[in-house]
C-alpha positions, 0 to 999 in steps of 0.5 A: 502473479502480477496479472492476478494483482489487477484482479485484487478487488474483483473490479476488472478482468486480469486481461482487461485494459492496456498495460498503462491502465493495469499499472494505474489500477495496481497503483490505486489498489496499493494506495488504497490498501496502504492508506486503509492500514493494511500491513505492507507485507500483505499489500506486497503479497497481494501485488506479487512483489517484495516489501522492499519493492513496495516501499521503494515504489509506493512509500511516497504516498505515506509521507502525509502520515508523518504527523500522525506517526509522530503523534502516536510516538509522542503519546507512547513516550508520554504513557511510558513516562507516567 
């Protein structure tokens, strides 16, 4: 399944490139999917590992989402209090 993950977007053949290039492509694909709002469970499924592994490996890219998340929470709290 992991070799298939390199083919996530149909951009390269699963056997193309060095192992390092494959890891870079996987990381780019995971980052793109997460930043696009794809649910972590779906990203993990496409990459062939668990959500736990996905979040331990790629959670660092989501740190800039803190402000957006806090705003969303504050808006919901305000909505419920009105």
